[in-house]
C-alpha angles and dihedrals in degrees: 000000000000119000134188125244089267091054095254123131113246111260095030096087111099121212094203135024135177135188125204117198125200097228120197089209090062096034093056089068097050096079096044093049092046096048094044090050090047093050091051092048090057088076095052127083113276100178139004152129116286110179110186089007094293120118108236105155117029142164129204124200094268094048092055088066095067100018097258121163130197113220125200105221095210092049092046090052091049088054091048087247091291107157122208091220141046100213133345119223127216124253120223092187090065090050090061090044094053091046090053091050091051090047090051089051091054093047092050097046098039095087089057094066102025113080123197092265090051090053091051089051092058118112113271091248091058099047095076088050089054092051089051093043095118093049090048090049090052092052092047093047092048092047091051090048092053091049091050092051090050090049090049089056096043098044130224129287096255091052092047092049092052092048091048091053093049091049089050092051092048097039092107094050092046092049092048094050109108106159128056089248092055091048089051092050091050091052090049091052089049091052091049092053092049094045092051088078095038098227116197148138117268131234088252090061093053090047087054090052089050092048090049091052091046090052092053092046093047094051092044091054092047090052090048093052090047091055091049089063114181095356117123115276112270116252141182118224121203128188133186 
């Protein structure tokens, strides 16, 4: 085996190297930033109809709870006030999701206004909850993430109402379809009616999904570092 003057085998000397540390000082801000961004995104449109690229009928996270819809008056007039739905139902799943997000917000921000003396003054029944605050936050964040994924798969009330109206309008054609070709035509007509209003999720919704995932990841890393105790901080070494 050939070695260099320094005793190193040729090909094992790296020209560049980098080390990434998982710093608690940085990590402690991940959950607050993520949950504050998520709480703010609850007020912005998550889904809606945007014919011609203009949002006319939209729903934010709060509106999905009771079936509310925001209507742009100029867009509605341009569409001759033709709505893509008959009635929009409420969504209890989103109620639980919003409550979990607000609970996560309280758990994250509580240390900012509760000093050590305030914590000691808490009722005895609340002190164990405070000691397990990070674990509770992790459970709440994970539960909210699961609910959001389920909602992503199920769709929102405005989308469901529009699909129900299209199915109602095309019920006769769908029932009369006997051959595979007729079924295909009926499905094409259904797609055309749905696409006329350009339904879709907004950028704010996908940012909420990202923030939710970031919250879960941030809390999980904090719990991992907490379990490591006095061990050296984890790091990732890269060489090139």
